[in-house]
C-alpha positions in Angstrom: 125.7 101.4 72.4 129.0 101.9 73.8 128.2 105.8 73.8 125.4 105.4 75.9 126.6 103.4 78.0 129.7 106.0 78.6 127.5 108.5 79.2 125.4 106.4 81.5 128.3 105.3 83.6 129.5 109.2 83.7 126.3 110.0 85.1 126.3 107.0 87.5 129.8 107.7 88.6 129.9 111.4 88.5 127.3 112.1 91.4 123.4 111.4 91.4 123.6 107.5 90.7 127.1 106.8 92.3 125.2 105.6 95.5 122.8 103.5 93.8 125.6 101.9 91.8 127.5 100.8 94.6 125.1 100.3 97.1 122.4 98.5 95.2 124.6 96.9 92.1 127.2 94.6 93.2 130.3 96.0 91.9 131.9 92.4 90.8 128.4 92.1 88.9 128.8 95.4 87.0 131.9 94.9 86.2 131.8 91.5 84.7 128.6 92.8 82.9 130.9 95.4 81.1 133.8 92.8 80.2 131.0 90.0 79.1 130.0 92.9 76.8 133.7 93.8 75.3 133.5 97.0 76.9 137.1 96.6 78.4 137.9 100.1 78.2 134.9 101.3 80.0 135.8 98.7 82.9 139.0 100.2 83.1 137.7 103.5 83.4 135.3 102.3 86.0 137.9 100.9 87.8 140.2 104.1 87.8 137.1 106.2 89.4 136.8 103.2 92.1 140.2 103.9 93.1 139.8 107.5 94.2 136.1 107.1 95.4 135.0 107.4 98.5 132.2 105.5 97.3 133.8 102.2 96.7 133.5 99.5 99.1 136.6 98.3 100.8 136.6 94.8 99.2 137.0 96.5 95.8 139.7 98.7 97.0 141.3 95.3 97.9 141.2 93.9 94.6 141.6 96.6 92.1 145.0 95.8 90.8 143.6 92.0 90.3 140.5 93.5 88.6 142.2 95.4 86.0 144.7 92.7 85.4 141.9 90.3 84.4 140.3 93.1 82.6 143.5 94.3 80.3 144.2 90.5 79.8 140.6 89.7 78.4 140.9 92.8 76.4 144.1 92.0 74.8 142.5 88.6 73.5 140.2 90.9 71.5 143.3 93.1 70.0 144.1 92.5 66.6 147.3 94.5 66.6 150.0 92.3 68.2 152.0 95.0 69.4 149.2 96.7 71.2 148.2 93.3 72.6 151.9 92.8 73.9 151.4 95.8 76.0 148.2 95.2 77.1 149.4 92.1 78.4 152.7 93.6 80.1 150.0 96.1 81.9 148.1 93.0 82.8 151.0 91.4 84.3 152.1 94.4 86.2 148.5 94.4 88.0 148.7 91.1 88.4 152.5 91.1 90.2 151.4 94.0 92.3 148.3 92.5 93.7 149.9 89.2 94.4 152.3 91.3 96.1 150.4 93.5 98.2 147.7 91.1 98.6 149.2 87.6 99.2 146.6 86.4 101.8 143.8 87.9 100.2 141.1 85.0 98.5 141.6 86.0 95.3 145.7 85.4 95.3 145.7 82.0 93.8 142.9 83.3 90.9 145.5 86.0 90.3 148.7 83.6 90.6 146.6 81.3 88.0 146.3 84.2 86.1 149.4 85.1 85.7 149.7 81.3 84.4 147.2 81.8 81.7 149.3 85.2 80.8 152.0 83.1 79.9 150.1 81.0 77.5 148.5 84.2 76.0 151.9 85.4 75.6 153.2 82.0 73.7 149.7 81.9 71.9 150.6 85.7 70.7 154.0 84.0 69.6 152.5 81.5 67.6 150.2 83.9 66.0 153.0 85.8 64.6 154.4 82.3 63.5 152.0 82.3 60.8 152.2 85.6 59.1 153.9 85.0 56.0 156.2 88.0 56.7 157.4 86.8 59.7 161.3 86.2 59.3 162.2 85.1 63.3 159.5 81.8 62.8 162.2 79.4 64.6 163.3 82.2 67.5 159.3 82.5 68.2 158.4 79.1 68.3 161.3 78.6 70.7 160.4 81.4 72.8 156.5 80.0 72.9 157.8 76.5 73.7 159.4 78.0 76.7 156.7 80.7 77.9 154.3 77.2 77.7 157.0 75.1 80.2 156.7 77.5 82.3 153.1 78.3 82.5 152.8 74.4 82.8 155.3 74.8 86.4 153.5 77.4 87.7 150.3 75.4 87.2 151.8 72.6 89.3 153.3 74.7 91.4 150.3 76.4 92.2 148.1 73.1 92.5 150.9 71.5 95.2 150.1 74.9 97.1 146.5 75.1 96.8 146.6 71.4 97.8 148.5 71.9 100.8 146.6 75.2 102.1 143.4 73.2 101.8 144.3 70.2 103.5 145.0 72.6 106.9 141.8 74.8 106.6 139.2 72.5 108.7 136.6 70.7 106.6 133.7 72.5 108.9 133.6 75.8 108.4 130.5 77.6 109.7 129.6 80.1 106.9 127.3 82.3 109.2 130.1 82.6 111.9 133.8 83.0 109.5 131.9 84.2 106.3 135.5 85.3 105.2 137.4 81.9 106.0 134.7 80.2 104.5 134.6 82.9 101.0 138.2 81.8 101.1 138.3 78.5 101.1 135.4 78.1 98.6 137.9 80.8 96.3 140.8 78.1 96.9 138.8 75.1 96.1 137.6 76.5 93.1 141.1 77.8 92.1 142.3 74.0 92.7 139.9 72.9 90.3 140.9 75.1 87.6 144.7 74.6 88.3 144.3 70.8 87.9 
């Protein structure tokens, strides 16, 4: 299946079908389908193609670092090798940090911050998995590091929840979806992020 999907993706991205992919098929749904099928490498290749493609929608180009970070983080969960998983989490964190720094007012900015909190939890979980290995000699240090990461993540989620609540209170309750679609979308995303952070 993977080889067939990669070949199909190659043809779609290399020419004849590219307008169909970007024009007719929603990019976010395509990425979600790749992630759901555990085709994380293919999703990263697709994002790399879209970074330089003139056919990529502007909305995707604005959120490429976020999508890359999310994909790398989800892929890391399926990585069995601890060292490779740590490297993938490092790359995910770098991408999410880049997105937050470059797009602080983007509708997905709070989502990215939430994912950074989730990434801390992933790192802590990774350390706790290492503790379970019989050959591990630094169990106490790993446990202490994991505990510190859990506390850090908790504080991040608390701060994020407070920030979101404040921002939501500043946005009008009645926004006309047709007249102010971008603001409406941002408010809805912030509401979802707030529920996630709680």
